[in-house]
N, CA, C and O atoms as a GROMACS GRO file, in nm:
protein
  288
    1UNK      N    1  -2.387  -4.766  -5.204
    1UNK     CA    2  -2.356  -4.625  -5.197
    1UNK      C    3  -2.481  -4.540  -5.193
    1UNK      O    4  -2.486  -4.442  -5.118
    2UNK      N    5  -2.582  -4.575  -5.270
    2UNK     CA    6  -2.703  -4.494  -5.275
    2UNK      C    7  -2.778  -4.495  -5.141
    2UNK      O    8  -2.843  -4.397  -5.107
    3UNK      N    9  -2.769  -4.604  -5.067
    3UNK     CA   10  -2.839  -4.611  -4.938
    3UNK      C   11  -2.781  -4.512  -4.838
    3UNK      O   12  -2.854  -4.462  -4.753
    4UNK      N   13  -2.651  -4.483  -4.845
    4UNK     CA   14  -2.590  -4.387  -4.754
    4UNK      C   15  -2.639  -4.246  -4.784
    4UNK      O   16  -2.656  -4.166  -4.691
    5UNK      N   17  -2.662  -4.214  -4.909
    5UNK     CA   18  -2.708  -4.080  -4.945
    5UNK      C   19  -2.851  -4.057  -4.897
    5UNK      O   20  -2.886  -3.943  -4.865
    6UNK      N   21  -2.932  -4.160  -4.890
    6UNK     CA   22  -3.068  -4.144  -4.844
    6UNK      C   23  -3.074  -4.110  -4.695
    6UNK      O   24  -3.165  -4.039  -4.651
    7UNK      N   25  -2.978  -4.158  -4.618
    7UNK     CA   26  -2.978  -4.134  -4.475
    7UNK      C   27  -2.950  -3.989  -4.441
    7UNK      O   28  -2.994  -3.940  -4.337
    8UNK      N   29  -2.877  -3.920  -4.526
    8UNK     CA   30  -2.841  -3.783  -4.495
    8UNK      C   31  -2.921  -3.681  -4.576
    8UNK      O   32  -2.886  -3.563  -4.578
    9UNK      N   33  -3.025  -3.724  -4.641
    9UNK     CA   34  -3.124  -3.641  -4.708
    9UNK      C   35  -3.061  -3.537  -4.801
    9UNK      O   36  -2.987  -3.574  -4.893
   10UNK      N   37  -3.089  -3.409  -4.779
   10UNK     CA   38  -3.045  -3.305  -4.871
   10UNK      C   39  -2.895  -3.279  -4.864
   10UNK      O   40  -2.840  -3.219  -4.956
   11UNK      N   41  -2.828  -3.323  -4.758
   11UNK     CA   42  -2.684  -3.303  -4.745
   11UNK      C   43  -2.606  -3.408  -4.824
   11UNK      O   44  -2.483  -3.406  -4.822
   12UNK      N   45  -2.675  -3.496  -4.893
   12UNK     CA   46  -2.609  -3.596  -4.975
   12UNK      C   47  -2.533  -3.535  -5.091
   12UNK      O   48  -2.447  -3.600  -5.150
   13UNK      N   49  -2.564  -3.411  -5.123
   13UNK     CA   50  -2.494  -3.344  -5.232
   13UNK      C   51  -2.348  -3.314  -5.199
   13UNK      O   52  -2.270  -3.282  -5.288
   14UNK      N   53  -2.309  -3.324  -5.071
   14UNK     CA   54  -2.171  -3.299  -5.031
   14UNK      C   55  -2.085  -3.424  -5.033
   14UNK      O   56  -1.963  -3.415  -5.019
   15UNK      N   57  -2.146  -3.540  -5.051
   15UNK     CA   58  -2.071  -3.664  -5.061
   15UNK      C   59  -2.001  -3.699  -4.930
   15UNK      O   60  -2.062  -3.696  -4.823
   16UNK      N   61  -1.873  -3.733  -4.940
   16UNK     CA   62  -1.797  -3.777  -4.823
   16UNK      C   63  -1.728  -3.662  -4.751
   16UNK      O   64  -1.650  -3.686  -4.659
   17UNK      N   65  -1.754  -3.541  -4.789
   17UNK     CA   66  -1.686  -3.425  -4.730
   17UNK      C   67  -1.761  -3.370  -4.609
   17UNK      O   68  -1.881  -3.393  -4.595
   18UNK      N   69  -1.693  -3.299  -4.524
   18UNK     CA   70  -1.742  -3.217  -4.412
   18UNK      C   71  -1.785  -3.291  -4.286
   18UNK      O   72  -1.794  -3.226  -4.182
   19UNK      N   73  -1.811  -3.419  -4.288
   19UNK     CA   74  -1.844  -3.493  -4.166
   19UNK      C   75  -1.993  -3.500  -4.137
   19UNK      O   76  -2.072  -3.420  -4.188
   20UNK      N   77  -2.029  -3.596  -4.055
   20UNK     CA   78  -2.170  -3.624  -4.027
   20UNK      C   79  -2.235  -3.516  -3.941
   20UNK      O   80  -2.350  -3.480  -3.965
   21UNK      N   81  -2.163  -3.464  -3.842
   21UNK     CA   82  -2.221  -3.366  -3.750
   21UNK      C   83  -2.259  -3.237  -3.824
   21UNK      O   84  -2.367  -3.183  -3.801
   22UNK      N   85  -2.173  -3.190  -3.910
   22UNK     CA   86  -2.201  -3.068  -3.985
   22UNK      C   87  -2.319  -3.088  -4.079
   22UNK      O   88  -2.405  -3.001  -4.092
   23UNK      N   89  -2.322  -3.204  -4.145
   23UNK     CA   90  -2.431  -3.232  -4.238
   23UNK      C   91  -2.564  -3.248  -4.166
   23UNK      O   92  -2.668  -3.207  -4.219
   24UNK      N   93  -2.563  -3.307  -4.045
   24UNK     CA   94  -2.690  -3.322  -3.973
   24UNK      C   95  -2.742  -3.186  -3.925
   24UNK      O   96  -2.864  -3.166  -3.920
   25UNK      N   97  -2.653  -3.093  -3.889
   25UNK     CA   98  -2.697  -2.958  -3.852
   25UNK      C   99  -2.756  -2.886  -3.972
   25UNK      O  100  -2.855  -2.814  -3.959
   26UNK      N  101  -2.695  -2.904  -4.088
   26UNK     CA  102  -2.746  -2.844  -4.210
   26UNK      C  103  -2.884  -2.897  -4.245
   26UNK      O  104  -2.972  -2.821  -4.287
   27UNK      N  105  -2.904  -3.027  -4.228
   27UNK     CA  106  -3.034  -3.088  -4.255
   27UNK      C  107  -3.141  -3.028  -4.165
   27UNK      O  108  -3.253  -3.001  -4.210
   28UNK      N  109  -3.108  -3.006  -4.037
   28UNK     CA  110  -3.204  -2.949  -3.943
   28UNK      C  111  -3.247  -2.809  -3.985
   28UNK      O  112  -3.365  -2.775  -3.977
   29UNK      N  113  -3.153  -2.728  -4.029
   29UNK     CA  114  -3.185  -2.592  -4.072
   29UNK      C  115  -3.266  -2.594  -4.202
   29UNK      O  116  -3.364  -2.521  -4.214
   30UNK      N  117  -3.225  -2.676  -4.297
   30UNK     CA  118  -3.292  -2.678  -4.426
   30UNK      C  119  -3.434  -2.732  -4.418
   30UNK      O  120  -3.522  -2.685  -4.491
   31UNK      N  121  -3.460  -2.828  -4.332
   31UNK     CA  122  -3.597  -2.878  -4.320
   31UNK      C  123  -3.688  -2.773  -4.258
   31UNK      O  124  -3.804  -2.762  -4.297
   32UNK      N  125  -3.636  -2.695  -4.162
   32UNK     CA  126  -3.716  -2.586  -4.104
   32UNK      C  127  -3.742  -2.477  -4.206
   32UNK      O  128  -3.851  -2.420  -4.210
   33UNK      N  129  -3.644  -2.448  -4.288
   33UNK     CA  130  -3.654  -2.337  -4.381
   33UNK      C  131  -3.747  -2.367  -4.498
   33UNK      O  132  -3.806  -2.276  -4.555
   34UNK      N  133  -3.760  -2.494  -4.534
   34UNK     CA  134  -3.838  -2.528  -4.653
   34UNK      C  135  -3.984  -2.558  -4.627
   34UNK      O  136  -4.062  -2.568  -4.722
   35UNK      N  137  -4.025  -2.572  -4.501
   35UNK     CA  138  -4.167  -2.596  -4.473
   35UNK      C  139  -4.242  -2.463  -4.479
   35UNK      O  140  -4.183  -2.356  -4.466
   36UNK      N  141  -4.372  -2.471  -4.500
   36UNK     CA  142  -4.454  -2.350  -4.501
   36UNK      C  143  -4.475  -2.302  -4.358
   36UNK      O  144  -4.511  -2.380  -4.269
   37UNK      N  145  -4.454  -2.174  -4.337
   37UNK     CA  146  -4.463  -2.114  -4.204
   37UNK      C  147  -4.597  -2.041  -4.189
   37UNK      O  148  -4.671  -2.025  -4.286
   38UNK      N  149  -4.627  -1.995  -4.067
   38UNK     CA  150  -4.750  -1.922  -4.040
   38UNK      C  151  -4.729  -1.773  -4.065
   38UNK      O  152  -4.632  -1.715  -4.018
   39UNK      N  153  -4.819  -1.712  -4.139
   39UNK     CA  154  -4.810  -1.570  -4.173
   39UNK      C  155  -4.842  -1.484  -4.051
   39UNK      O  156  -4.942  -1.509  -3.984
   40UNK      N  157  -4.760  -1.382  -4.021
   40UNK     CA  158  -4.790  -1.294  -3.907
   40UNK      C  159  -4.905  -1.197  -3.934
   40UNK      O  160  -4.957  -1.137  -3.840
   41UNK      N  161  -4.945  -1.181  -4.060
   41UNK     CA  162  -5.052  -1.088  -4.094
   41UNK      C  163  -5.188  -1.156  -4.098
   41UNK      O  164  -5.283  -1.109  -4.035
   42UNK      N  165  -5.200  -1.266  -4.174
   42UNK     CA  166  -5.330  -1.332  -4.187
   42UNK      C  167  -5.342  -1.458  -4.101
   42UNK      O  168  -5.449  -1.519  -4.096
   43UNK      N  169  -5.234  -1.498  -4.031
   43UNK     CA  170  -5.234  -1.612  -3.939
   43UNK      C  171  -5.262  -1.746  -4.008
   43UNK      O  172  -5.303  -1.841  -3.941
   44UNK      N  173  -5.242  -1.756  -4.139
   44UNK     CA  174  -5.263  -1.882  -4.209
   44UNK      C  175  -5.128  -1.941  -4.250
   44UNK      O  176  -5.030  -1.868  -4.266
   45UNK      N  177  -5.124  -2.071  -4.267
   45UNK     CA  178  -5.001  -2.137  -4.308
   45UNK      C  179  -4.987  -2.124  -4.459
   45UNK      O  180  -5.070  -2.176  -4.534
   46UNK      N  181  -4.884  -2.057  -4.503
   46UNK     CA  182  -4.864  -2.042  -4.646
   46UNK      C  183  -4.747  -1.953  -4.680
   46UNK      O  184  -4.731  -1.914  -4.796
   47UNK      N  185  -4.664  -1.921  -4.582
   47UNK     CA  186  -4.549  -1.834  -4.606
   47UNK      C  187  -4.432  -1.921  -4.650
   47UNK      O  188  -4.397  -2.019  -4.585
   48UNK      N  189  -4.370  -1.882  -4.762
   48UNK     CA  190  -4.252  -1.952  -4.810
   48UNK      C  191  -4.137  -1.855  -4.820
   48UNK      O  192  -4.157  -1.735  -4.836
   49UNK      N  193  -4.017  -1.906  -4.808
   49UNK     CA  194  -3.896  -1.826  -4.815
   49UNK      C  195  -3.863  -1.796  -4.961
   49UNK      O  196  -3.846  -1.888  -5.042
   50UNK      N  197  -3.853  -1.668  -4.995
   50UNK     CA  198  -3.820  -1.626  -5.131
   50UNK      C  199  -3.669  -1.621  -5.147
   50UNK      O  200  -3.613  -1.678  -5.241
   51UNK      N  201  -3.603  -1.554  -5.055
   51UNK     CA  202  -3.458  -1.549  -5.051
   51UNK      C  203  -3.417  -1.526  -4.906
   51UNK      O  204  -3.502  -1.532  -4.817
   52UNK      N  205  -3.289  -1.500  -4.882
   52UNK     CA  206  -3.240  -1.487  -4.744
   52UNK      C  207  -3.308  -1.370  -4.674
   52UNK      O  208  -3.284  -1.254  -4.709
   53UNK      N  209  -3.393  -1.399  -4.576
   53UNK     CA  210  -3.460  -1.296  -4.499
   53UNK      C  211  -3.586  -1.240  -4.563
   53UNK      O  212  -3.652  -1.156  -4.503
   54UNK      N  213  -3.622  -1.284  -4.683
   54UNK     CA  214  -3.741  -1.235  -4.753
   54UNK      C  215  -3.842  -1.348  -4.759
   54UNK      O  216  -3.812  -1.459  -4.804
   55UNK      N  217  -3.964  -1.320  -4.713
   55UNK     CA  218  -4.071  -1.418  -4.707
   55UNK      C  219  -4.192  -1.365  -4.780
   55UNK      O  220  -4.214  -1.244  -4.785
   56UNK      N  221  -4.273  -1.456  -4.836
   56UNK     CA  222  -4.396  -1.415  -4.905
   56UNK      C  223  -4.508  -1.511  -4.871
   56UNK      O  224  -4.492  -1.633  -4.874
   57UNK      N  225  -4.623  -1.452  -4.838
   57UNK     CA  226  -4.741  -1.531  -4.805
   57UNK      C  227  -4.818  -1.560  -4.934
   57UNK      O  228  -4.847  -1.468  -5.010
   58UNK      N  229  -4.851  -1.685  -4.956
   58UNK     CA  230  -4.926  -1.723  -5.076
   58UNK      C  231  -5.074  -1.690  -5.062
   58UNK      O  232  -5.144  -1.673  -5.162
   59UNK      N  233  -5.123  -1.680  -4.938
   59UNK     CA  234  -5.266  -1.655  -4.916
   59UNK      C  235  -5.302  -1.507  -4.932
   59UNK      O  236  -5.392  -1.472  -5.008
   60UNK      N  237  -5.228  -1.419  -4.858
   60UNK     CA  238  -5.263  -1.277  -4.862
   60UNK      C  239  -5.172  -1.196  -4.954
   60UNK      O  240  -5.200  -1.078  -4.980
   61UNK      N  241  -5.064  -1.256  -5.004
   61UNK     CA  242  -4.977  -1.190  -5.100
   61UNK      C  243  -4.875  -1.094  -5.041
   61UNK      O  244  -4.802  -1.029  -5.116
   62UNK      N  245  -4.868  -1.083  -4.909
   62UNK     CA  246  -4.772  -0.993  -4.845
   62UNK      C  247  -4.631  -1.047  -4.860
   62UNK      O  248  -4.607  -1.168  -4.848
   63UNK      N  249  -4.537  -0.956  -4.886
   63UNK     CA  250  -4.396  -0.989  -4.889
   63UNK      C  251  -4.330  -0.908  -4.780
   63UNK      O  252  -4.348  -0.787  -4.774
   64UNK      N  253  -4.252  -0.974  -4.694
   64UNK     CA  254  -4.195  -0.905  -4.579
   64UNK      C  255  -4.059  -0.962  -4.543
   64UNK      O  256  -4.023  -1.072  -4.586
   65UNK      N  257  -3.986  -0.887  -4.463
   65UNK     CA  258  -3.855  -0.931  -4.415
   65UNK      C  259  -3.869  -0.987  -4.274
   65UNK      O  260  -3.943  -0.933  -4.192
   66UNK      N  261  -3.796  -1.095  -4.248
   66UNK     CA  262  -3.797  -1.158  -4.116
   66UNK      C  263  -3.664  -1.230  -4.100
   66UNK      O  264  -3.568  -1.198  -4.170
   67UNK      N  265  -3.657  -1.326  -4.010
   67UNK     CA  266  -3.534  -1.400  -3.987
   67UNK      C  267  -3.489  -1.471  -4.116
   67UNK      O  268  -3.568  -1.494  -4.207
   68UNK      N  269  -3.362  -1.505  -4.120
   68UNK     CA  270  -3.304  -1.558  -4.243
   68UNK      C  271  -3.354  -1.697  -4.280
   68UNK      O  272  -3.379  -1.723  -4.398
   69UNK      N  273  -3.369  -1.789  -4.182
   69UNK     CA  274  -3.398  -1.927  -4.216
   69UNK      C  275  -3.538  -1.973  -4.182
   69UNK      O  276  -3.594  -2.053  -4.257
   70UNK      N  277  -3.596  -1.925  -4.074
   70UNK     CA  278  -3.733  -1.962  -4.042
   70UNK      C  279  -3.795  -1.856  -3.952
   70UNK      O  280  -3.725  -1.782  -3.883
   71UNK      N  281  -3.926  -1.849  -3.955
   71UNK     CA  282  -4.001  -1.750  -3.877
   71UNK      C  283  -4.022  -1.806  -3.738
   71UNK      O  284  -4.072  -1.917  -3.723
   72UNK      N  285  -3.986  -1.730  -3.638
   72UNK     CA  286  -4.000  -1.777  -3.499
   72UNK      C  287  -4.138  -1.749  -3.445
   72UNK      O  288  -4.167  -1.781  -3.330
   0.00000   0.00000   0.00000
């Protein structure tokens, strides 16, 4: 049972519900959202998502609004 949860990464919290296709789409969004993005102000990698649409750069300290899940 534990080996199946490893294959679906963070979507393993849903167990046997919702189907593989939905969980794989969720994994794609969550992996993009959790990586550090490039700051539009200082151009360095260090922006993390604070909440939905709110981002904060760890390098320059700017907090700004942008897309909900990842910066394009």
